[in-house]
C-alpha positions, 0 to 999 in steps of 0.5 A, a space after each residue: 486537481 492538485 498535483 501530488 509530490 513524490 513523497 505524498 505519492 509514496 506515502 499514499 502507496 504505503 498506506 494502500 499497501 498497509 490497508 490491503 494487507 490488513 484487508 487480506 487478513 480480515 475474515 469479513 472480506 470475501 475469499 474470492 476478492 482475496 484470491 482473484 485480484 492478487 492472482 490476476 496482478 501476479 499473473 500479469 507480472 509473472 507471465 511474459 505477455 506485457 503491454 510494455 516489454 520488460 526488456 526496455 529498462 525502467 519503462 518495462 518494469 513500470 507497467 508491472 508496478 502500475 498493475 500491482 498498484 492498480 490491483 491493490 486499489 481495486 481490491 480496496 475499492 471492492 472490499 466491503 466499505 464498512 470493513 475498509 472504513 474500520 481499517 482506515 480509522 485504525 491506520 490513521 490512529 496508529 499513524 497519529 500515535 507514531 507521530 506523537 512518539 517521534 515528537 517526544 524529546 529526551 534531553 540529557 547530559 552525559 560525560 565521557 570518562 
């Protein structure tokens, strides 16, 4: 297994968050999924019962972050596959068009009077 760089990991998390947001707004995803998984993740973060106490700097917050990331990925895995595939395609298409927009170069001359 190839080790991911930090930027690849962050891009993957960003993609998963965008995908999960799109799935939350899609009426074809069952309501029980939209409510149960985010609720469990939110309760873990809010309630004082933690695997690693929040009093420990940085490490205490990492377990909360891990639960949120795992909750997002579980939500994506449990959502209907055809709906996920449709949104994946749309996200890929939009990211390709964003890259093309960033590649455009405007060359101009200007003068300061």
